[in-house]
SENUTI-124287 format. One record per atom (N, C-alpha, C, O, CB): residue in one letter; x, y, z. Coordinates in steps of 0.001 Angstrom, whole numbers, plus 500000, padded with zeros to 6 digits. Glycine has a CB too. Example, Ala and Ser with C-alpha at 12.3 -4.5 7.8 and 13.67 -1.06 7.14 Angstrom:
a513190494310507800/a512300495500507800/a513200496700507800/a514236496681508465/a511308495527509046/s512850497750507080/s513670498940507140/s512900500030507870/s513409501138508039/s514084499402505725/
END
This chain:
x582793703774769476/x581575703821770263/x580999704826770896/x581911705488771390/x581638703119771066/x579961705303771150/x579405706595771648/x578554706042772892/x577515705387772815/x578452707470770440/x579185706427773985/x578516706163775002/x578141707417775771/x579024708257775947/x579200705257775710/x576405707718776448/x576140708454776821/x575983708123778599/x575376707139779022/x575239708811775952/x576396708752779145/x576117708421780795/x575744709958781739/x576286711062781688/x577822707609781543/x574634709468782543/x574467710546783570/x574684710065785206/x574414709060785864/x572940711130783358/x575253711224785428/x574694710990786875/x574008711915787539/x574056713117787279/x575618710718787733/x573177711277788639/x571781712457789028/x572050711613790452/x571745710423790523/x569672712364787978/x572557712222791408/x572272712119792788/x571107712118793180/x570958711439794196/x572763712933793429/x570072712669792743/x568905713033793351/x568279714030793895/x567101714386793865/x568819712553793948/x569558714590794582/x568918715822795331/x569396716970794992/x568977718057795390/x569039715819796711/x570461716745794103/x570906718096793202/x570328717968791811/x570024716957791178/x572634718269793020/x570242719458791444/x569751719977790548/x570381719961788965/x569966719927787807/x569619721062791080/x571666720009789711/x572176719803788483/x572565718242787953/x572584717227788649/x573310720651788490/x572833718344786684/x573173716970785958/x574445716703785020/x574625717491784092/x572040716685785087/x575150715864785166/x576605715742784460/x576105714581783447/x575263713741783766/x578108715237785627/x576706714645782250/x576811713937781366/x578400713634780815/x579271714481781018/x575940714484780525/x578674712504780182/x579789712370780075/x579651711530778396/x579104710439778231/x580419711649781479/x580058712058777702/x580063711420775956/x581534711204775289/x582202712187774968/x579242712670774780/x581984709948775102/x582653709559774442/x582816709559772831/x581911708999772213/x582579708773774901/x583681710026772226/x583199710302770337/x582918711407770291/x582646711645769115/x581868709565769554/x582743712830771258/x582176713817771116/x582430714732769709/x581491715177769049/x582448714368772244/x583764714924769384/x584277715133768370/x583406715473767196/x583266716605766733/x584982714202768220/x582702714122766664/x581988714219765384/x580823713544765378/x580472712961766404/x582716713774764312/x579917713507764044/x579216712806764505/x577992712203765347/x577446713060766043/x579663712719764565/x577623711345765408/x576482710626766407/x577005711510767714/x576473712526768160/x576613708565766636/x578216710828768212/x578770711293769580/x578516713051769987/x578074713418771076/x580513710940769500/x578893713958768887/x578378715225769357/x577318715385768950/x577037716571769121/x579002716271769109/x576294714713768356/x574912715128768362/x574527715040769766/x573940715854770479/x573995714282767443/x574987713867770009/x574297713383771434/x574564714419772692/x573761714636773600/x574977711821771904/x575804714980772550/x576589715792773565/x576035717257773446/x576177718119774313/x578256715734773275/x575437717402772345/x575090719103772195/x573336718847772332/x572633719788772700/x575727720027770245/x572737717521772006/x571432717606773026/x571402717466774239/x570618718226774808/x570565716825772842/x572078716634774999/x572145716869776201/x572444718286776989/x571981718613778081/x572907716057776443/x573316719021776170/x573852720569776887/x572827721009776831/x572452721394777939/x574946721620776263/x571712721254775598/x570617721915775237/x569430721606776245/x568593722425776623/x570314721565773834/x569518720213776624/x568516719595777726/x568802720235778991/x567835720211779752/x568657717976777939/x569922720845779483/x570630721510780351/x571218720329781274/x570697720191782381/x569758722610781061/x572062719635780972/x572926718599781223/x574331719485781388/x574686720113780390/x572886717408779982/x574890719543782210/x576579719857782088/x577485718629781612/x577652717590782250/x577222720296783651/x578036718946780373/x578287717879779147/x580053717862779119/x580597718891778720/x577469718539777370/x580785716873779478/x581738716754779043/x581846715957778070/x581341714839778173/x582355716604779758/x582544716348776864/x582468715101775517/x584020715103775762/x584744715777776495/x581762715600773492/x584292713913774710/x585630713284775204/x586263712951773794/x585311712656773072/x585436711826776274/x587379712870773115/x587910712484771930/x589421712399772212/x589840712937773237/x587516713442770792/x590054711929771598/x591476711314771419/x592456712749771544/x593580712780772043/x591650710395769708/x591812713757771033/x592330714986770782/x592125716085771563/x592897717041771640/x592015715295769737/x590819715925772297/x590615716460773112/x589372717971772439/x588188717747772192/x592099716618773732/x589937719188772293/x588795719975771448/x588717721649772407/x588939721971773574/x586925718840771528/x588443722107771626/x587771723411772163/x586236723267772595/x585367722676771952/x587847724541771014/x586066724006773955/x584232723593774310/x583307724512772571/x583728725554772068/x583462724911776657/x582546724015772250/x581636723947771464/x580401723447771785/x580332722279772167/x582028723442770626/x578934724447771659/x577665723865771619/x577391723677773214/x576490722936773608/x577637722449770688/x578077724268773937/x577641723845775414/x578474722551776013/x578220722111777134/x575977723435775395/x579419722025775223/x580191721089775373/x581449720893775929/x582251720880774996/x580235720803774560/x581977720746776919/x583576720767777577/x584410719762777003/x584354718660777547/x583655720468779207/x585101719885776116/x585849719092775363/x587339718182776249/x588363718758776619/x586276720174774164/x587125717073776368/x588398716450777126/x589256715750776161/x588916715458775015/x587999715379778285/x590375715506776697/x591276714105775941/x591035713132776490/x590761713099777690/x592794714017775923/x591086712062775693/x590760710329776589/x591025709678775476/x590539709744774347/x588968709770777307/x592028708910776039/x592509707866775229/x592238706428776168/x593043706129777050/x594177708186774829/x591249705732775938/x590671704541776842/x592057703820777108/x592455703574778246/x589398703435776006/x592677703539776087/x593920702671775701/x595025702973777013/x595877702203777455/x594626703213773994/x594767704051777359/x596155704660778200/x595736705278780092/x595193706381780154/x596801706409777006/x595958704686781179/x595516704599782120/x595503705967782480/x594477706506782895/x596041703725782813/x597138706868782279/x596774708522782688/x595891709123782083/x595483710151782622/x597772709476782524/x595421708807781066/x594382709884780214/x593107709230780821/x592219710078780916/x594425709849778205/x592747708084781233/x591895707761781813/x591592708749783426/x590568709360783729/x592213706344781817/x592519708646784002/x592643708976785128/x592450710966785138/x591759711646785896/x594121708214785580/x593393711432783946/x593168712705784144/x591546713172783580/x591219714320783883/x594389713437783420/x590645712436782872/x589473712505782688/x588370712470783801/x587443713223784095/x589363711684781913/x588895711173784348/x588194711203785696/x588289712087787038/x587359712344787802/x588416710119786100/x589693712510787150/x589930713546787943/x589462714927787234/x589841715897787892/x591384713506788305/x588672715306785956/x587562716488786028/x586183716194785888/x585238716946786130/x587762717467785003/x586164715324785579/x584596714960785350/x583768714602786950/x582794715257787323/x584540713374784203/x584302713584787667/x583588713386788790/x583294714411790015/x582337714524790781/x584154712403789226/x584690715208789856/x584303716826791142/x583193717211790616/x582169717397791275/x585469718487791196/x583297717380789280/x581651718133789164/x580347717593789672/x579400718376789746/x581235718279787733/x580223716586789958/x578917716223791113/x579314715745791981/x578698714741792339/x577822715347790851/x580509716153792793/x581126715798793784/x581040714382794691/x580685714065795826/x580892716738794382/x581703713584793225/x582069712145793430/x583151711892793455/x583887712781793027/x581683711340792679/x583785710672793920/x584944710401794066/x585177709131793360/x584271708298793348/x585257710437795351/x586275708897792782/x586631707542791982/x586293706278793109/x586083705207792541/x588496707532791447/x586199706226794729/x585822705403795158/x584322704900795053/x583884703771794832/x586244705605796068/x583521706397795337/x582380706253795309/x581809705536793931/x580651705118793936/x581937707466795608/x582515705417792925/x582142704915791482/x582721703295791375/x582535702655790340/x582949706016790200/x583309702813792337/x583566701533792423/x582249700376792311/x581367700323793168/x584283701480793688/x582290699595791261/x581738698539791784/x581706698056793448/x582520698563794220/x582318697676791046/x580783697118793898/x580751696709795277/x580626694643794832/x580570693817795744/x579034697704796292/
END
């Protein structure tokens, strides 16, 4: 499954996107398109990978809490967000 999400705080000019499944296919195409549109893009796959097409690749296995925590620790500070700020209320 491919999910694209952007975080836009409204006052900052930079946009950040997280795209899962960005190592190939539709996920890769979406990630590269967002990067071309000026987003800072974090792409994820179970094996991570080298940056390409303006996409920073991260390892993410959604079945492992430690993997989700590591990915979150990289992506959220890119927009000065914290895990607490992203919790549902």
